[in-house]
C-alpha positions as CSV (number, residue, x, y, z in Angstrom):
1,M,-78.2,-3.4,-13.6
2,K,-74.5,-2.6,-14.4
3,N,-74.6,0.3,-11.9
4,A,-76.1,-1.9,-9.2
5,L,-73.3,-4.5,-9.8
6,K,-70.7,-1.8,-9.6
7,W,-72.2,-0.4,-6.3
8,L,-72.2,-4.0,-4.9
9,L,-68.6,-4.5,-5.8
10,V,-67.6,-1.2,-4.2
11,C,-69.5,-2.0,-1.0
12,T,-67.9,-5.5,-0.9
13,L,-64.4,-4.0,-1.4
14,C,-65.0,-1.5,1.4
15,A,-66.3,-4.1,3.7
16,N,-63.2,-6.3,3.0
17,L,-60.9,-3.3,3.6
18,L,-62.6,-2.6,6.9
19,A,-62.5,-6.2,7.9
20,E,-58.7,-6.2,7.2
21,D,-58.1,-3.1,9.4
22,E,-56.3,-4.8,12.3
23,S,-56.2,-1.5,14.3
24,A,-60.0,-1.4,14.7
25,L,-62.2,-2.9,17.4
26,S,-63.9,-5.4,15.1
27,P,-67.0,-7.4,16.1
28,T,-64.8,-10.5,16.3
29,L,-62.3,-8.9,18.6
30,L,-65.1,-7.5,20.8
31,S,-66.6,-11.0,21.1
32,N,-63.2,-12.4,22.0
33,L,-62.6,-9.8,24.7
34,K,-66.0,-10.5,26.2
35,Q,-65.6,-14.3,26.1
36,A,-62.2,-14.1,27.8
37,V,-63.8,-12.5,30.9
38,V,-67.3,-14.0,31.1
39,S,-66.0,-17.6,30.6
40,R,-64.3,-17.4,34.0
41,S,-66.1,-19.5,36.7
42,D,-65.8,-16.7,39.2
43,Y,-66.9,-14.0,36.8
44,R,-70.4,-13.4,38.3
45,A,-69.2,-13.3,41.9
46,W,-66.3,-11.1,40.9
47,Q,-68.6,-8.6,39.1
48,N,-71.2,-8.6,41.9
49,A,-68.5,-7.9,44.6
50,I,-66.9,-5.0,42.7
51,T,-70.0,-3.3,41.3
52,N,-71.6,-3.2,44.8
53,N,-68.6,-2.1,46.8
54,D,-65.8,0.4,47.0
55,I,-63.0,-1.4,45.2
56,K,-60.4,0.2,47.6
57,Q,-62.1,-1.5,50.6
58,L,-62.1,-4.8,48.8
59,A,-58.5,-4.5,47.9
60,L,-57.3,-3.1,51.3
61,N,-54.3,-5.3,52.3
62,R,-55.2,-6.8,55.7
63,E,-51.6,-7.8,56.4
64,I,-50.5,-4.2,56.3
65,I,-53.4,-3.0,58.4
66,N,-52.7,-5.7,61.0
67,S,-49.0,-4.8,61.1
68,Y,-49.6,-1.1,61.7
69,N,-49.1,0.8,64.9
70,D,-48.3,4.4,65.8
71,V,-45.3,3.8,68.0
72,F,-42.1,5.6,67.0
73,S,-38.7,5.3,68.6
74,L,-38.0,9.0,67.7
75,R,-40.8,11.5,67.7
76,L,-40.5,15.3,67.7
77,K,-42.8,17.3,69.9
78,T,-45.3,19.3,67.8
79,E,-48.7,20.9,68.6
80,G,-51.7,21.4,66.4
81,I,-52.5,20.4,62.8
82,T,-52.8,23.0,60.0
83,D,-55.3,22.9,57.2
84,Q,-54.6,24.2,53.7
85,Q,-58.3,23.5,52.8
86,S,-59.1,23.8,49.1
87,S,-55.9,25.4,48.1
88,G,-52.6,24.3,46.6
89,R,-50.4,25.7,49.3
90,C,-49.0,22.5,50.8
91,W,-45.4,23.5,50.1
92,M,-46.0,26.7,52.2
93,F,-47.8,24.9,55.0
94,A,-45.2,22.2,55.2
95,A,-42.4,24.7,55.3
96,F,-44.0,26.7,58.1
97,N,-44.8,23.5,59.9
98,T,-41.1,22.7,60.1
99,M,-40.5,26.1,61.8
100,R,-43.6,26.2,64.2
101,P,-42.0,24.1,67.0
102,M,-39.1,26.4,67.1
103,V,-41.3,29.4,67.6
104,M,-43.5,27.7,70.2
105,K,-40.5,26.7,72.2
106,K,-38.9,30.1,72.0
107,Y,-42.0,32.0,73.2
108,N,-43.4,29.3,75.5
109,L,-46.6,29.0,73.4
110,A,-49.3,26.3,73.6
111,T,-50.1,26.8,69.9
112,F,-48.9,29.0,67.0
113,E,-49.4,29.3,63.3
114,F,-47.9,31.6,60.7
115,S,-50.1,33.4,58.2
116,E,-50.0,31.4,54.9
117,N,-52.5,34.0,53.5
118,Y,-49.9,36.8,53.9
119,T,-47.2,34.7,52.1
120,M,-49.6,33.6,49.3
121,F,-50.5,37.3,48.6
122,W,-46.8,38.1,47.7
123,D,-46.3,34.7,46.0
124,K,-49.2,35.4,43.6
125,L,-48.0,38.9,42.8
126,E,-44.4,37.7,42.3
127,K,-45.6,34.9,40.0
128,A,-47.5,37.5,37.9
129,N,-44.4,39.7,37.5
130,L,-42.3,36.7,36.6
131,F,-44.8,35.5,34.1
132,F,-44.8,38.9,32.4
133,E,-41.0,39.0,32.3
134,I,-41.0,35.6,30.6
135,V,-43.6,36.8,28.1
136,I,-41.4,39.8,27.3
137,E,-38.3,37.6,27.0
138,T,-40.0,35.1,24.7
139,A,-42.2,37.5,22.7
140,Q,-40.5,36.7,19.4
141,K,-40.9,32.9,19.8
142,D,-43.8,30.9,18.3
143,V,-46.5,30.7,21.0
144,E,-47.1,27.1,20.1
145,E,-43.6,26.0,21.1
146,R,-43.6,23.4,23.8
147,E,-41.9,25.6,26.3
148,L,-44.3,28.4,26.0
149,Q,-47.3,26.1,26.0
150,S,-46.1,24.6,29.3
151,L,-45.8,28.1,30.9
152,L,-49.2,29.2,29.6
153,E,-51.2,26.3,31.1
154,D,-51.5,27.7,34.6
155,P,-49.4,30.9,34.9
156,I,-50.5,32.1,38.4
157,Y,-50.7,28.7,40.0
158,D,-50.9,27.9,43.8
159,G,-48.0,25.4,43.9
160,G,-44.4,25.9,44.6
161,W,-41.2,24.5,46.2
162,W,-39.2,25.1,49.4
163,S,-37.0,27.6,47.6
164,Y,-40.1,29.7,46.6
165,W,-41.0,29.9,50.3
166,V,-37.4,31.0,51.3
167,N,-37.5,33.6,48.5
168,L,-40.7,35.1,49.9
169,L,-39.6,35.2,53.6
170,E,-36.3,36.8,52.7
171,K,-38.0,39.5,50.7
172,Y,-41.3,40.0,52.5
173,G,-40.9,38.4,55.9
174,C,-43.8,36.7,57.6
175,V,-46.6,37.4,60.2
176,P,-48.7,35.4,62.7
177,K,-51.9,34.0,61.4
178,D,-54.1,36.3,63.4
179,I,-52.5,39.4,61.8
180,M,-53.6,38.3,58.3
181,P,-56.0,35.4,58.8
182,E,-57.5,33.2,56.1
183,T,-60.3,34.5,53.9
184,I,-62.8,32.5,51.9
185,N,-60.7,33.0,48.8
186,S,-57.4,32.0,50.4
187,S,-59.0,28.8,51.7
188,K,-60.7,28.0,48.4
189,T,-58.5,29.5,45.6
190,G,-60.2,28.2,42.5
191,N,-62.3,31.2,41.5
192,M,-59.5,33.7,42.3
193,N,-57.0,31.6,40.3
194,N,-59.3,31.5,37.3
195,M,-59.6,35.3,37.4
196,L,-55.8,35.8,37.8
197,N,-55.0,33.3,35.0
198,R,-57.5,35.0,32.7
199,L,-55.9,38.4,33.4
200,A,-52.5,36.9,32.8
201,I,-53.3,35.5,29.4
202,R,-55.1,38.6,28.4
203,D,-52.1,40.7,29.2
204,A,-49.7,38.2,27.6
205,V,-51.6,38.6,24.3
206,E,-51.2,42.4,24.6
207,L,-47.5,42.3,25.6
208,R,-46.6,39.9,22.7
209,K,-48.5,42.1,20.3
210,L,-46.7,45.3,21.4
211,A,-43.3,43.5,21.3
212,R,-43.9,42.4,17.7
213,Q,-44.8,45.9,16.8
214,G,-41.3,46.9,17.8
215,Q,-41.9,48.3,21.3
216,K,-38.7,48.4,23.4
217,I,-38.2,46.5,26.7
218,T,-38.5,49.7,28.7
219,A,-41.9,50.4,27.2
220,L,-43.0,46.8,27.7
221,R,-42.0,46.9,31.3
222,Q,-43.9,50.2,31.8
223,K,-46.9,48.4,30.4
224,K,-46.3,45.5,32.7
225,I,-46.5,47.8,35.7
226,E,-49.9,49.0,34.6
227,M,-51.0,45.4,34.3
228,L,-49.7,44.5,37.7
229,K,-52.0,47.1,39.3
230,D,-54.9,44.9,38.2
231,F,-53.3,41.9,39.9
232,Y,-52.7,43.8,43.1
233,Q,-56.3,45.0,43.1
234,I,-57.6,41.4,42.7
235,L,-55.3,40.1,45.5
236,V,-56.2,42.9,47.9
237,L,-60.0,42.3,47.3
238,H,-59.7,38.5,47.7
239,L,-57.0,38.1,50.4
240,G,-56.9,41.5,52.3
241,T,-54.1,44.1,52.5
242,P,-50.7,42.8,53.8
243,P,-49.5,44.8,56.9
244,E,-46.4,46.9,56.7
245,Q,-46.2,46.9,60.6
246,F,-48.2,45.2,63.2
247,T,-48.5,44.5,67.0
248,W,-48.1,40.9,68.0
249,R,-49.9,40.5,71.3
250,F,-50.1,37.0,72.8
251,K,-50.3,35.1,76.1
252,D,-47.7,32.3,76.8
253,K,-48.3,29.1,78.8
254,N,-47.7,30.9,82.0
255,D,-50.5,33.4,81.2
256,K,-48.0,36.1,80.7
257,V,-49.2,38.7,78.2
258,I,-46.5,39.9,75.8
259,E,-46.8,42.7,73.2
260,Q,-44.3,43.7,70.6
261,V,-44.4,45.8,67.4
262,Y,-42.8,44.3,64.3
263,T,-42.5,44.8,60.6
264,P,-42.9,41.4,58.7
265,L,-39.2,41.2,58.0
266,E,-38.4,41.9,61.7
267,F,-40.8,39.2,62.7
268,Y,-39.2,36.7,60.4
269,R,-35.7,37.5,61.8
270,A,-37.0,37.3,65.4
271,T,-38.9,34.0,65.1
272,I,-37.0,31.8,62.6
273,E,-33.6,31.4,64.1
274,C,-31.9,29.5,61.3
275,N,-30.4,30.4,57.9
276,L,-33.0,29.2,55.4
277,K,-30.7,29.9,52.5
278,D,-28.4,27.1,53.9
279,Y,-31.0,24.4,53.2
280,V,-30.4,22.1,50.2
281,T,-32.7,20.2,48.0
282,L,-32.0,16.5,47.5
283,A,-34.1,14.6,44.9
284,D,-34.6,11.1,43.7
285,H,-35.2,11.9,40.1
286,A,-35.1,8.4,38.7
287,I,-35.1,9.3,35.0
288,R,-32.0,11.5,35.3
289,P,-28.4,10.3,36.1
290,Y,-27.7,10.3,39.8
291,N,-24.9,12.2,41.6
292,K,-25.4,15.3,39.5
293,H,-26.5,18.9,40.1
294,Y,-29.6,20.0,38.2
295,E,-31.9,23.0,37.9
296,I,-35.2,23.3,36.2
297,K,-35.8,26.2,33.8
298,Y,-38.3,28.9,35.0
299,C,-38.8,26.9,38.2
300,R,-39.0,29.9,40.5
301,N,-41.5,32.4,41.7
302,M,-39.5,35.6,41.4
303,S,-37.8,37.2,38.4
304,E,-34.6,38.0,40.3
305,T,-34.0,34.6,42.0
306,P,-32.3,31.5,40.8
307,N,-34.3,28.5,39.5
308,M,-34.9,25.6,41.9
309,D,-31.9,23.4,41.9
310,F,-31.2,19.9,43.4
311,I,-28.6,17.2,43.9
312,N,-29.9,13.9,42.4
313,V,-29.5,10.9,44.7
314,E,-31.2,7.6,45.2
315,A,-33.9,7.0,47.8
316,P,-31.7,5.3,50.4
317,L,-29.6,8.4,50.7
318,L,-32.7,10.6,51.0
319,K,-33.7,8.5,54.0
320,E,-30.2,8.6,55.5
321,Y,-30.2,12.4,55.5
322,A,-33.8,12.7,56.7
323,F,-32.9,10.5,59.7
324,K,-29.8,12.5,60.5
325,V,-31.8,15.7,60.6
326,L,-34.6,14.2,62.7
327,Q,-32.0,13.0,65.2
328,D,-31.1,16.7,65.8
329,S,-34.8,17.4,66.5
330,I,-35.4,19.3,63.2
331,P,-38.5,18.5,61.2
332,V,-37.9,17.6,57.5
333,W,-39.8,19.1,54.6
334,F,-40.4,16.5,51.8
335,A,-42.4,16.1,48.6
336,A,-44.1,12.9,47.4
337,D,-46.8,11.5,45.2
338,V,-49.9,11.1,47.5
339,A,-52.2,9.7,44.8
340,I,-51.2,6.1,45.4
341,D,-51.5,3.7,48.3
342,M,-52.8,6.1,51.0
343,D,-55.6,5.4,53.4
344,R,-57.1,8.8,54.3
345,E,-59.2,7.4,57.2
346,K,-56.5,5.5,59.0
347,G,-53.6,7.7,58.0
348,I,-51.4,5.0,56.5
349,M,-49.0,5.2,53.5
350,A,-47.7,1.8,52.5
351,A,-46.7,0.3,49.2
352,N,-49.3,-2.2,48.0
353,L,-51.7,-1.0,50.6
354,Y,-54.4,-1.8,48.1
355,D,-53.8,-5.2,46.6
356,Y,-55.5,-4.7,43.2
357,E,-53.4,-7.3,41.6
358,S,-54.8,-10.2,43.7
359,L,-58.3,-8.8,43.4
360,L,-58.3,-8.3,39.7
361,G,-55.8,-10.9,38.6
362,L,-53.6,-8.3,36.9
363,K,-50.0,-7.1,37.0
364,L,-50.0,-3.4,37.7
365,G,-46.5,-2.8,38.9
366,L,-44.4,0.1,37.5
367,S,-40.9,1.2,38.5
368,K,-40.3,4.6,40.0
369,H,-38.4,5.4,36.8
370,D,-41.2,4.4,34.5
371,R,-43.9,6.2,36.6
372,L,-41.9,9.4,36.3
373,L,-41.0,9.1,32.6
374,Y,-44.6,8.4,31.6
375,R,-46.0,11.0,33.9
376,H,-48.0,8.5,36.0
377,S,-46.3,9.7,39.2
378,V,-45.2,13.3,40.1
379,P,-44.2,14.9,43.5
380,G,-47.6,16.6,43.9
381,H,-47.7,17.2,47.7
382,A,-45.4,18.4,50.4
383,M,-45.5,17.5,54.1
384,A,-43.2,17.4,57.1
385,L,-41.4,14.4,58.7
386,I,-41.5,14.6,62.5
387,G,-40.6,11.1,63.6
388,V,-39.2,7.7,62.6
389,D,-39.3,4.2,64.0
390,I,-36.0,2.4,64.0
391,K,-35.6,-1.4,64.4
392,D,-32.3,-3.3,64.1
393,G,-30.7,-0.1,62.9
394,K,-33.1,0.4,60.0
395,P,-36.2,2.7,59.6
396,Q,-39.5,0.7,59.6
397,K,-41.9,3.7,59.3
398,W,-41.9,7.5,59.4
399,L,-44.3,9.9,61.2
400,V,-45.7,12.6,58.9
401,E,-47.4,15.9,59.8
402,N,-49.8,16.8,57.0
403,S,-51.8,20.0,56.3
404,W,-55.2,18.5,55.6
405,G,-56.7,19.3,59.0
406,N,-57.2,16.9,61.9
407,K,-60.1,15.0,60.4
408,I,-58.0,13.3,57.6
409,G,-55.5,10.8,58.7
410,K,-55.1,9.9,62.4
411,D,-55.9,13.3,63.9
412,G,-54.0,14.8,61.0
413,Y,-50.9,12.7,61.4
414,W,-49.8,9.8,59.0
415,T,-47.7,6.7,59.3
416,M,-45.5,6.3,56.3
417,F,-44.1,2.8,55.8
418,D,-40.5,2.7,54.7
419,N,-41.3,0.9,51.4
420,W,-43.7,3.8,50.5
421,F,-40.8,6.2,51.1
422,N,-38.8,4.3,48.5
423,E,-41.5,4.4,45.9
424,Y,-43.2,7.7,46.3
425,V,-40.9,10.2,48.0
426,F,-39.0,12.4,45.5
427,V,-37.5,15.3,47.5
428,V,-36.2,16.1,50.9
429,I,-34.8,19.4,52.2
430,V,-31.9,19.3,54.6
431,P,-29.5,21.9,56.1
432,R,-26.3,22.1,54.1
433,K,-24.1,21.2,57.0
434,Y,-25.2,17.6,56.8
435,L,-23.8,17.1,53.3
436,T,-20.8,14.8,52.7
437,P,-17.8,16.5,51.0
438,Q,-18.8,14.7,47.8
439,L,-22.3,16.2,47.7
440,E,-20.9,19.5,48.8
441,N,-18.6,19.5,45.8
442,L,-21.5,18.6,43.5
443,L,-23.5,21.5,44.8
444,K,-20.7,23.8,43.8
445,T,-20.7,22.6,40.2
446,R,-22.8,24.4,37.5
447,P,-26.2,22.8,37.4
448,E,-27.4,21.1,34.2
449,E,-30.6,22.8,33.1
450,L,-33.7,20.7,32.7
451,P,-36.7,21.8,30.5
452,V,-39.8,23.4,31.9
453,W,-41.8,20.2,31.1
454,D,-39.6,18.1,33.3
455,P,-41.9,16.0,35.6
456,L,-40.1,17.4,38.7
457,R,-41.4,20.9,37.9
458,Q,-44.9,19.6,38.8
459,M,-46.0,22.3,41.2
460,L,-46.8,21.0,44.7
461,N,-50.3,21.5,45.9
């Protein structure tokens, strides 16, 4: 009897303690949550509408759709839409798209595309080499440190930045698409990337083990060379063998057949008639002080090149520079967050394109600063600006050339409302000659280093 009473007291005490735990989802709290919703007079109609329909279609802002048109006061002449397919090469496609009009004009071509497959081959091999160099450099550090964990998550990734592309062209040149065309694995990189990442981690384990056994850097680098042979093999088997020399044979708009022999570096110098190293990265990095020069640690694709650096300015200045460059008939590479407020069928980017707040009766707004700081928004995609619509001296909307093929958007093109630019564009690339003396002086200062986990290191795809 006494034991039973003791057990009852213990159970009662435990129940009371649980009941007093204000962090738990108690039955009373759950009942209150339910009552707050089902007591609404429109609850049933509200639930029926959303459970039986695509919420994006219900929330589509009709005012924005009705105000949309595809008339632009300034529109650059471009031909053809490229398609990165199931790969994270947007940064590469967007960069080549800014140069294609120049090549088509020079050679009087109806259409032209560079080989993104060729460039990706060297990008992957360079990233593997850089990764091994970082592993050797940090071999004595705890592998669970935040910096190393960030680098180990996806070592041989698809993504990159404008500076990565410039590095590749300066070292390896480029080729036309028909010289090294797409393969199944360049168009759909998931399986290949899984294999490359597995190899990278396997080799990282081995390199760190050898380093901690006292192996010198020369010995570790010799081991790295043996490891890179496996990467080269995987890339050749999946993407093909990059040409050292090739014959470019084409027919221009006048049906004239032209044939020329090039190396990839010769082709680069012949076709891209501008100094890519003179282009500058401007960013609206809202969680960092403006009017400063920054770089991001390990944000590069080659061991011997500098990290990606940028001048931090607010969105209105990004737009001002983009407009200046477009006025000179030069497409503008830019990076943005395309996960929010985009209609893939109509090709529209507009802030509040989906009015979830009115539909759900909730406040969902977040500032650009808070979205970046809490990792809700990152510059995950690169595209090219090729037009702008100016009214009363101010941009109303921008014309975007994407790399998702011609079945997404309006024949592959997108209309970006100016308010979307403010909220979701983070980076634009402009020739250095457009900079004001103030920004030119900032660019000459030593950049402040940001950590590898900075949200702007998010690799574009």
